N, CA, C, O and CB atoms as a CASP TS submission, in Angstrom:
PFRMAT TS
TARGET T0000
AUTHOR 0000-0000-0000
METHOD Language model
MODEL 1
PARENT N/A
ATOM      1  N   MET     1     -49.622 170.428  23.749  1.00  0.00           N
ATOM      2  CA  MET     1     -50.126 169.591  22.656  1.00  0.00           C
ATOM      3  C   MET     1     -49.819 168.066  23.108  1.00  0.00           C
ATOM      4  O   MET     1     -48.756 167.727  23.630  1.00  0.00           O
ATOM      5  CB  MET     1     -49.385 170.003  21.192  1.00  0.00           C
ATOM      6  N   THR     2     -50.803 167.274  22.858  1.00  0.00           N
ATOM      7  CA  THR     2     -50.701 165.816  23.137  1.00  0.00           C
ATOM      8  C   THR     2     -50.075 165.045  21.999  1.00  0.00           C
ATOM      9  O   THR     2     -49.950 165.545  20.881  1.00  0.00           O
ATOM     10  CB  THR     2     -52.072 165.237  23.424  1.00  0.00           C
ATOM     11  N   ILE     3     -49.675 163.791  22.306  1.00  0.00           N
ATOM     12  CA  ILE     3     -49.129 162.911  21.278  1.00  0.00           C
ATOM     13  C   ILE     3     -50.088 162.700  20.115  1.00  0.00           C
ATOM     14  O   ILE     3     -49.744 162.737  18.934  1.00  0.00           O
ATOM     15  CB  ILE     3     -48.770 161.581  21.882  1.00  0.00           C
ATOM     16  N   GLY     4     -51.372 162.466  20.576  1.00  0.00           N
ATOM     17  CA  GLY     4     -52.409 162.265  19.482  1.00  0.00           C
ATOM     18  C   GLY     4     -52.550 163.449  18.556  1.00  0.00           C
ATOM     19  O   GLY     4     -52.674 163.303  17.340  1.00  0.00           O
ATOM     20  N   GLU     5     -52.529 164.677  19.182  1.00  0.00           N
ATOM     21  CA  GLU     5     -52.656 165.868  18.361  1.00  0.00           C
ATOM     22  C   GLU     5     -51.435 166.041  17.465  1.00  0.00           C
ATOM     23  O   GLU     5     -51.584 166.436  16.309  1.00  0.00           O
ATOM     24  CB  GLU     5     -52.849 167.101  19.238  1.00  0.00           C
ATOM     25  N   LEU     6     -50.256 165.763  17.955  1.00  0.00           N
ATOM     26  CA  LEU     6     -49.027 165.910  17.175  1.00  0.00           C
ATOM     27  C   LEU     6     -49.053 164.940  16.074  1.00  0.00           C
ATOM     28  O   LEU     6     -48.680 165.319  14.964  1.00  0.00           O
ATOM     29  CB  LEU     6     -47.779 165.718  18.020  1.00  0.00           C
ATOM     30  N   LEU     7     -49.463 163.690  16.256  1.00  0.00           N
ATOM     31  CA  LEU     7     -49.520 162.707  15.186  1.00  0.00           C
ATOM     32  C   LEU     7     -50.512 163.116  14.097  1.00  0.00           C
ATOM     33  O   LEU     7     -50.254 162.977  12.902  1.00  0.00           O
ATOM     34  CB  LEU     7     -49.894 161.346  15.749  1.00  0.00           C
ATOM     35  N   LYS     8     -51.624 163.610  14.544  1.00  0.00           N
ATOM     36  CA  LYS     8     -52.659 164.043  13.561  1.00  0.00           C
ATOM     37  C   LYS     8     -52.136 165.203  12.721  1.00  0.00           C
ATOM     38  O   LYS     8     -52.338 165.237  11.507  1.00  0.00           O
ATOM     39  CB  LYS     8     -53.983 164.467  14.287  1.00  0.00           C
ATOM     40  N   ASP     9     -51.489 166.120  13.344  1.00  0.00           N
ATOM     41  CA  ASP     9     -50.883 167.337  12.700  1.00  0.00           C
ATOM     42  C   ASP     9     -49.897 166.864  11.606  1.00  0.00           C
ATOM     43  O   ASP     9     -49.954 167.301  10.457  1.00  0.00           O
ATOM     44  CB  ASP     9     -50.118 168.268  13.792  1.00  0.00           C
ATOM     45  N   TYR    10     -48.974 165.933  12.024  1.00  0.00           N
ATOM     46  CA  TYR    10     -47.981 165.416  11.081  1.00  0.00           C
ATOM     47  C   TYR    10     -48.661 164.630   9.922  1.00  0.00           C
ATOM     48  O   TYR    10     -48.224 164.718   8.775  1.00  0.00           O
ATOM     49  CB  TYR    10     -46.966 164.501  11.831  1.00  0.00           C
ATOM     50  N   ARG    11     -49.678 163.903  10.220  1.00  0.00           N
ATOM     51  CA  ARG    11     -50.423 163.128   9.219  1.00  0.00           C
ATOM     52  C   ARG    11     -51.100 164.086   8.185  1.00  0.00           C
ATOM     53  O   ARG    11     -51.012 163.904   6.970  1.00  0.00           O
ATOM     54  CB  ARG    11     -51.505 162.222   9.930  1.00  0.00           C
ATOM     55  N   ILE    12     -51.749 165.068   8.732  1.00  0.00           N
ATOM     56  CA  ILE    12     -52.423 166.009   7.794  1.00  0.00           C
ATOM     57  C   ILE    12     -51.401 166.805   6.981  1.00  0.00           C
ATOM     58  O   ILE    12     -51.629 167.067   5.800  1.00  0.00           O
ATOM     59  CB  ILE    12     -53.348 166.991   8.575  1.00  0.00           C
ATOM     60  N   LYS    13     -50.284 167.193   7.590  1.00  0.00           N
ATOM     61  CA  LYS    13     -49.230 167.949   6.831  1.00  0.00           C
ATOM     62  C   LYS    13     -48.675 167.108   5.715  1.00  0.00           C
ATOM     63  O   LYS    13     -48.294 167.648   4.676  1.00  0.00           O
ATOM     64  CB  LYS    13     -48.067 168.393   7.765  1.00  0.00           C
ATOM     65  N   GLN    14     -48.613 165.753   5.896  1.00  0.00           N
ATOM     66  CA  GLN    14     -48.091 164.860   4.835  1.00  0.00           C
ATOM     67  C   GLN    14     -49.180 164.451   3.837  1.00  0.00           C
ATOM     68  O   GLN    14     -48.919 163.724   2.878  1.00  0.00           O
ATOM     69  CB  GLN    14     -47.472 163.597   5.464  1.00  0.00           C
ATOM     70  N   GLY    15     -50.414 164.937   4.083  1.00  0.00           N
ATOM     71  CA  GLY    15     -51.463 164.657   3.148  1.00  0.00           C
ATOM     72  C   GLY    15     -51.894 163.176   3.043  1.00  0.00           C
ATOM     73  O   GLY    15     -52.291 162.663   1.997  1.00  0.00           O
ATOM     74  N   LYS    16     -51.774 162.526   4.255  1.00  0.00           N
ATOM     75  CA  LYS    16     -52.069 161.073   4.293  1.00  0.00           C
ATOM     76  C   LYS    16     -53.355 160.871   5.097  1.00  0.00           C
ATOM     77  O   LYS    16     -53.685 161.641   5.998  1.00  0.00           O
ATOM     78  CB  LYS    16     -50.865 160.246   4.933  1.00  0.00           C
ATOM     79  N   ASN    17     -54.052 159.816   4.734  1.00  0.00           N
ATOM     80  CA  ASN    17     -55.188 159.433   5.578  1.00  0.00           C
ATOM     81  C   ASN    17     -54.660 158.470   6.662  1.00  0.00           C
ATOM     82  O   ASN    17     -53.494 158.079   6.606  1.00  0.00           O
ATOM     83  CB  ASN    17     -56.350 158.759   4.716  1.00  0.00           C
ATOM     84  N   GLN    18     -55.475 158.090   7.625  1.00  0.00           N
ATOM     85  CA  GLN    18     -54.966 157.323   8.751  1.00  0.00           C
ATOM     86  C   GLN    18     -54.381 156.034   8.297  1.00  0.00           C
ATOM     87  O   GLN    18     -53.326 155.623   8.779  1.00  0.00           O
ATOM     88  CB  GLN    18     -56.043 157.066   9.757  1.00  0.00           C
ATOM     89  N   ARG    19     -55.015 155.407   7.412  1.00  0.00           N
ATOM     90  CA  ARG    19     -54.527 154.045   6.889  1.00  0.00           C
ATOM     91  C   ARG    19     -53.122 154.135   6.355  1.00  0.00           C
ATOM     92  O   ARG    19     -52.262 153.323   6.696  1.00  0.00           O
ATOM     93  CB  ARG    19     -55.461 153.498   5.740  1.00  0.00           C
ATOM     94  N   GLU    20     -52.881 155.166   5.481  1.00  0.00           N
ATOM     95  CA  GLU    20     -51.599 155.396   4.898  1.00  0.00           C
ATOM     96  C   GLU    20     -50.525 155.694   5.972  1.00  0.00           C
ATOM     97  O   GLU    20     -49.384 155.238   5.895  1.00  0.00           O
ATOM     98  CB  GLU    20     -51.696 156.533   3.909  1.00  0.00           C
ATOM     99  N   PHE    21     -50.955 156.478   6.969  1.00  0.00           N
ATOM    100  CA  PHE    21     -50.086 156.992   7.990  1.00  0.00           C
ATOM    101  C   PHE    21     -49.576 155.828   8.946  1.00  0.00           C
ATOM    102  O   PHE    21     -48.421 155.825   9.373  1.00  0.00           O
ATOM    103  CB  PHE    21     -50.846 158.095   8.795  1.00  0.00           C
ATOM    104  N   ILE    22     -50.437 154.910   9.235  1.00  0.00           N
ATOM    105  CA  ILE    22     -50.081 153.877  10.167  1.00  0.00           C
ATOM    106  C   ILE    22     -49.558 152.581   9.490  1.00  0.00           C
ATOM    107  O   ILE    22     -48.928 151.740  10.130  1.00  0.00           O
ATOM    108  CB  ILE    22     -51.274 153.567  11.016  1.00  0.00           C
ATOM    109  N   ALA    23     -49.844 152.453   8.166  1.00  0.00           N
ATOM    110  CA  ALA    23     -49.328 151.351   7.403  1.00  0.00           C
ATOM    111  C   ALA    23     -49.404 149.977   8.042  1.00  0.00           C
ATOM    112  O   ALA    23     -48.448 149.205   7.971  1.00  0.00           O
ATOM    113  CB  ALA    23     -47.972 151.626   7.086  1.00  0.00           C
ATOM    114  N   GLY    24     -50.497 149.674   8.646  1.00  0.00           N
ATOM    115  CA  GLY    24     -50.696 148.395   9.262  1.00  0.00           C
ATOM    116  C   GLY    24     -49.962 148.168  10.572  1.00  0.00           C
ATOM    117  O   GLY    24     -49.957 147.043  11.070  1.00  0.00           O
ATOM    118  N   ILE    25     -49.360 149.161  11.135  1.00  0.00           N
ATOM    119  CA  ILE    25     -48.641 149.102  12.443  1.00  0.00           C
ATOM    120  C   ILE    25     -49.585 148.798  13.531  1.00  0.00           C
ATOM    121  O   ILE    25     -49.320 147.905  14.335  1.00  0.00           O
ATOM    122  CB  ILE    25     -47.917 150.408  12.757  1.00  0.00           C
ATOM    123  N   VAL    26     -50.711 149.512  13.608  1.00  0.00           N
ATOM    124  CA  VAL    26     -51.747 149.277  14.527  1.00  0.00           C
ATOM    125  C   VAL    26     -53.066 149.383  13.679  1.00  0.00           C
ATOM    126  O   VAL    26     -53.039 149.844  12.538  1.00  0.00           O
ATOM    127  CB  VAL    26     -51.681 150.304  15.752  1.00  0.00           C
ATOM    128  N   SER    27     -54.177 148.958  14.252  1.00  0.00           N
ATOM    129  CA  SER    27     -55.473 149.004  13.538  1.00  0.00           C
ATOM    130  C   SER    27     -55.906 150.457  13.375  1.00  0.00           C
ATOM    131  O   SER    27     -55.535 151.327  14.162  1.00  0.00           O
ATOM    132  CB  SER    27     -56.576 148.188  14.308  1.00  0.00           C
ATOM    133  N   GLN    28     -56.665 150.686  12.378  1.00  0.00           N
ATOM    134  CA  GLN    28     -57.125 152.060  12.126  1.00  0.00           C
ATOM    135  C   GLN    28     -58.095 152.491  13.227  1.00  0.00           C
ATOM    136  O   GLN    28     -58.060 153.649  13.644  1.00  0.00           O
ATOM    137  CB  GLN    28     -57.808 152.170  10.726  1.00  0.00           C
ATOM    138  N   SER    29     -58.904 151.652  13.678  1.00  0.00           N
ATOM    139  CA  SER    29     -59.846 152.046  14.776  1.00  0.00           C
ATOM    140  C   SER    29     -59.065 152.408  16.050  1.00  0.00           C
ATOM    141  O   SER    29     -59.419 153.374  16.725  1.00  0.00           O
ATOM    142  CB  SER    29     -60.864 150.875  15.088  1.00  0.00           C
ATOM    143  N   TYR    30     -58.000 151.642  16.393  1.00  0.00           N
ATOM    144  CA  TYR    30     -57.199 151.956  17.518  1.00  0.00           C
ATOM    145  C   TYR    30     -56.498 153.301  17.346  1.00  0.00           C
ATOM    146  O   TYR    30     -56.503 154.142  18.245  1.00  0.00           O
ATOM    147  CB  TYR    30     -56.210 150.868  17.751  1.00  0.00           C
ATOM    148  N   TYR    31     -55.896 153.484  16.173  1.00  0.00           N
ATOM    149  CA  TYR    31     -55.157 154.772  15.888  1.00  0.00           C
ATOM    150  C   TYR    31     -56.101 155.948  15.888  1.00  0.00           C
ATOM    151  O   TYR    31     -55.690 157.020  16.334  1.00  0.00           O
ATOM    152  CB  TYR    31     -54.422 154.711  14.511  1.00  0.00           C
ATOM    153  N   SER    32     -57.285 155.843  15.444  1.00  0.00           N
ATOM    154  CA  SER    32     -58.235 156.865  15.535  1.00  0.00           C
ATOM    155  C   SER    32     -58.511 157.353  16.958  1.00  0.00           C
ATOM    156  O   SER    32     -58.674 158.539  17.244  1.00  0.00           O
ATOM    157  CB  SER    32     -59.447 156.409  14.924  1.00  0.00           C
ATOM    158  N   LYS    33     -58.548 156.366  17.801  1.00  0.00           N
ATOM    159  CA  LYS    33     -58.777 156.701  19.225  1.00  0.00           C
ATOM    160  C   LYS    33     -57.503 157.276  19.900  1.00  0.00           C
ATOM    161  O   LYS    33     -57.591 157.988  20.900  1.00  0.00           O
ATOM    162  CB  LYS    33     -59.251 155.433  19.994  1.00  0.00           C
ATOM    163  N   VAL    34     -56.346 156.960  19.343  1.00  0.00           N
ATOM    164  CA  VAL    34     -55.115 157.578  19.839  1.00  0.00           C
ATOM    165  C   VAL    34     -55.077 159.034  19.443  1.00  0.00           C
ATOM    166  O   VAL    34     -54.655 159.871  20.241  1.00  0.00           O
ATOM    167  CB  VAL    34     -53.872 156.848  19.303  1.00  0.00           C
ATOM    168  N   GLU    35     -55.504 159.367  18.237  1.00  0.00           N
ATOM    169  CA  GLU    35     -55.631 160.774  17.785  1.00  0.00           C
ATOM    170  C   GLU    35     -56.643 161.560  18.687  1.00  0.00           C
ATOM    171  O   GLU    35     -56.446 162.732  19.008  1.00  0.00           O
ATOM    172  CB  GLU    35     -56.103 160.815  16.270  1.00  0.00           C
ATOM    173  N   LYS    36     -57.674 160.880  19.050  1.00  0.00           N
ATOM    174  CA  LYS    36     -58.707 161.566  19.894  1.00  0.00           C
ATOM    175  C   LYS    36     -58.380 161.485  21.367  1.00  0.00           C
ATOM    176  O   LYS    36     -59.199 161.933  22.168  1.00  0.00           O
ATOM    177  CB  LYS    36     -60.100 160.951  19.660  1.00  0.00           C
ATOM    178  N   GLU    37     -57.228 160.942  21.796  1.00  0.00           N
ATOM    179  CA  GLU    37     -56.801 160.819  23.160  1.00  0.00           C
ATOM    180  C   GLU    37     -57.712 159.909  23.977  1.00  0.00           C
ATOM    181  O   GLU    37     -57.883 160.109  25.180  1.00  0.00           O
ATOM    182  CB  GLU    37     -56.731 162.169  23.785  1.00  0.00           C
ATOM    183  N   ILE    38     -58.279 158.938  23.337  1.00  0.00           N
ATOM    184  CA  ILE    38     -59.101 157.959  24.060  1.00  0.00           C
ATOM    185  C   ILE    38     -58.211 156.811  24.537  1.00  0.00           C
ATOM    186  O   ILE    38     -58.333 156.310  25.655  1.00  0.00           O
ATOM    187  CB  ILE    38     -60.260 157.419  23.154  1.00  0.00           C
ATOM    188  N   HIS    39     -57.308 156.420  23.629  1.00  0.00           N
ATOM    189  CA  HIS    39     -56.275 155.337  23.915  1.00  0.00           C
ATOM    190  C   HIS    39     -54.892 155.911  23.900  1.00  0.00           C
ATOM    191  O   HIS    39     -54.617 156.906  23.229  1.00  0.00           O
ATOM    192  CB  HIS    39     -56.349 154.172  22.868  1.00  0.00           C
ATOM    193  N   ARG    40     -54.025 155.276  24.643  1.00  0.00           N
ATOM    194  CA  ARG    40     -52.587 155.668  24.600  1.00  0.00           C
ATOM    195  C   ARG    40     -51.858 154.716  23.679  1.00  0.00           C
ATOM    196  O   ARG    40     -52.233 153.549  23.569  1.00  0.00           O
ATOM    197  CB  ARG    40     -51.931 155.652  26.036  1.00  0.00           C
ATOM    198  N   ILE    41     -50.853 155.184  23.036  1.00  0.00           N
ATOM    199  CA  ILE    41     -50.103 154.358  22.130  1.00  0.00           C
ATOM    200  C   ILE    41     -48.813 153.907  22.856  1.00  0.00           C
ATOM    201  O   ILE    41     -48.253 154.664  23.649  1.00  0.00           O
ATOM    202  CB  ILE    41     -49.786 155.131  20.800  1.00  0.00           C
ATOM    203  N   THR    42     -48.369 152.727  22.592  1.00  0.00           N
ATOM    204  CA  THR    42     -47.104 152.189  23.176  1.00  0.00           C
ATOM    205  C   THR    42     -45.908 152.875  22.504  1.00  0.00           C
ATOM    206  O   THR    42     -45.979 153.291  21.348  1.00  0.00           O
ATOM    207  CB  THR    42     -47.011 150.612  22.990  1.00  0.00           C
ATOM    208  N   ALA    43     -44.835 152.978  23.239  1.00  0.00           N
ATOM    209  CA  ALA    43     -43.643 153.603  22.764  1.00  0.00           C
ATOM    210  C   ALA    43     -43.159 152.831  21.459  1.00  0.00           C
ATOM    211  O   ALA    43     -42.771 153.444  20.464  1.00  0.00           O
ATOM    212  CB  ALA    43     -42.539 153.604  23.912  1.00  0.00           C
ATOM    213  N   ASP    44     -43.206 151.523  21.528  1.00  0.00           N
ATOM    214  CA  ASP    44     -42.753 150.759  20.328  1.00  0.00           C
ATOM    215  C   ASP    44     -43.620 151.044  19.108  1.00  0.00           C
ATOM    216  O   ASP    44     -43.060 151.243  18.030  1.00  0.00           O
ATOM    217  CB  ASP    44     -42.768 149.244  20.616  1.00  0.00           C
ATOM    218  N   ASP    45     -44.945 151.077  19.204  1.00  0.00           N
ATOM    219  CA  ASP    45     -45.748 151.430  18.043  1.00  0.00           C
ATOM    220  C   ASP    45     -45.572 152.930  17.618  1.00  0.00           C
ATOM    221  O   ASP    45     -45.593 153.245  16.428  1.00  0.00           O
ATOM    222  CB  ASP    45     -47.227 151.137  18.352  1.00  0.00           C
ATOM    223  N   LEU    46     -45.409 153.791  18.563  1.00  0.00           N
ATOM    224  CA  LEU    46     -45.117 155.207  18.208  1.00  0.00           C
ATOM    225  C   LEU    46     -43.901 155.363  17.375  1.00  0.00           C
ATOM    226  O   LEU    46     -43.870 156.073  16.370  1.00  0.00           O
ATOM    227  CB  LEU    46     -44.953 156.036  19.433  1.00  0.00           C
ATOM    228  N   LEU    47     -42.819 154.619  17.864  1.00  0.00           N
ATOM    229  CA  LEU    47     -41.504 154.741  17.099  1.00  0.00           C
ATOM    230  C   LEU    47     -41.678 154.126  15.685  1.00  0.00           C
ATOM    231  O   LEU    47     -41.122 154.650  14.720  1.00  0.00           O
ATOM    232  CB  LEU    47     -40.288 153.982  17.888  1.00  0.00           C
ATOM    233  N   LYS    48     -42.435 153.035  15.561  1.00  0.00           N
ATOM    234  CA  LYS    48     -42.636 152.484  14.262  1.00  0.00           C
ATOM    235  C   LYS    48     -43.357 153.433  13.288  1.00  0.00           C
ATOM    236  O   LYS    48     -43.003 153.503  12.112  1.00  0.00           O
ATOM    237  CB  LYS    48     -43.392 151.226  14.393  1.00  0.00           C
ATOM    238  N   ILE    49     -44.334 154.135  13.768  1.00  0.00           N
ATOM    239  CA  ILE    49     -45.121 155.059  12.991  1.00  0.00           C
ATOM    240  C   ILE    49     -44.244 156.240  12.616  1.00  0.00           C
ATOM    241  O   ILE    49     -44.238 156.655  11.457  1.00  0.00           O
ATOM    242  CB  ILE    49     -46.375 155.515  13.765  1.00  0.00           C
ATOM    243  N   LEU    50     -43.483 156.806  13.595  1.00  0.00           N
ATOM    244  CA  LEU    50     -42.593 157.867  13.309  1.00  0.00           C
ATOM    245  C   LEU    50     -41.573 157.462  12.232  1.00  0.00           C
ATOM    246  O   LEU    50     -41.407 158.203  11.263  1.00  0.00           O
ATOM    247  CB  LEU    50     -41.907 158.300  14.570  1.00  0.00           C
ATOM    248  N   ASN    51     -40.910 156.361  12.357  1.00  0.00           N
ATOM    249  CA  ASN    51     -39.898 155.888  11.405  1.00  0.00           C
ATOM    250  C   ASN    51     -40.527 155.707  10.078  1.00  0.00           C
ATOM    251  O   ASN    51     -39.957 156.150   9.081  1.00  0.00           O
ATOM    252  CB  ASN    51     -39.249 154.587  11.863  1.00  0.00           C
ATOM    253  N   HIS    52     -41.742 155.043   9.982  1.00  0.00           N
ATOM    254  CA  HIS    52     -42.426 154.839   8.713  1.00  0.00           C
ATOM    255  C   HIS    52     -42.682 156.152   7.945  1.00  0.00           C
ATOM    256  O   HIS    52     -42.630 156.196   6.715  1.00  0.00           O
ATOM    257  CB  HIS    52     -43.740 154.131   8.961  1.00  0.00           C
ATOM    258  N   ASN    53     -42.947 157.170   8.682  1.00  0.00           N
ATOM    259  CA  ASN    53     -43.324 158.462   8.098  1.00  0.00           C
ATOM    260  C   ASN    53     -42.197 159.464   8.063  1.00  0.00           C
ATOM    261  O   ASN    53     -42.418 160.626   7.721  1.00  0.00           O
ATOM    262  CB  ASN    53     -44.461 159.045   8.855  1.00  0.00           C
ATOM    263  N   GLY    54     -40.968 159.036   8.414  1.00  0.00           N
ATOM    264  CA  GLY    54     -39.811 159.917   8.328  1.00  0.00           C
ATOM    265  C   GLY    54     -39.875 161.082   9.284  1.00  0.00           C
ATOM    266  O   GLY    54     -39.412 162.182   8.983  1.00  0.00           O
ATOM    267  N   ILE    55     -40.453 160.827  10.432  1.00  0.00           N
ATOM    268  CA  ILE    55     -40.612 161.916  11.432  1.00  0.00           C
ATOM    269  C   ILE    55     -39.489 161.657  12.524  1.00  0.00           C
ATOM    270  O   ILE    55     -39.390 160.580  13.112  1.00  0.00           O
ATOM    271  CB  ILE    55     -42.153 161.920  12.097  1.00  0.00           C
ATOM    272  N   PRO    56     -38.677 162.710  12.736  1.00  0.00           N
ATOM    273  CA  PRO    56     -37.582 162.524  13.698  1.00  0.00           C
ATOM    274  C   PRO    56     -38.141 162.362  15.117  1.00  0.00           C
ATOM    275  O   PRO    56     -39.124 162.988  15.515  1.00  0.00           O
ATOM    276  CB  PRO    56     -36.594 163.724  13.641  1.00  0.00           C
ATOM    277  N   VAL    57     -37.435 161.463  15.868  1.00  0.00           N
ATOM    278  CA  VAL    57     -37.890 161.238  17.202  1.00  0.00           C
ATOM    279  C   VAL    57     -37.503 162.416  18.035  1.00  0.00           C
ATOM    280  O   VAL    57     -37.793 162.448  19.231  1.00  0.00           O
ATOM    281  CB  VAL    57     -37.333 159.952  17.770  1.00  0.00           C
TER
END
């Protein structure tokens, strides 16, 4: 499973849309491409999104 697939899985399990899940950390269009494995996410942005959503590293 890829990082994008894992993030999408966590987001759906939390019942959040992309905008709620990323909380302005990255743009929604960029994040959408991360979920689709078109773009890679930086470690810094990934950690911010995980912390914002209470997901353990």
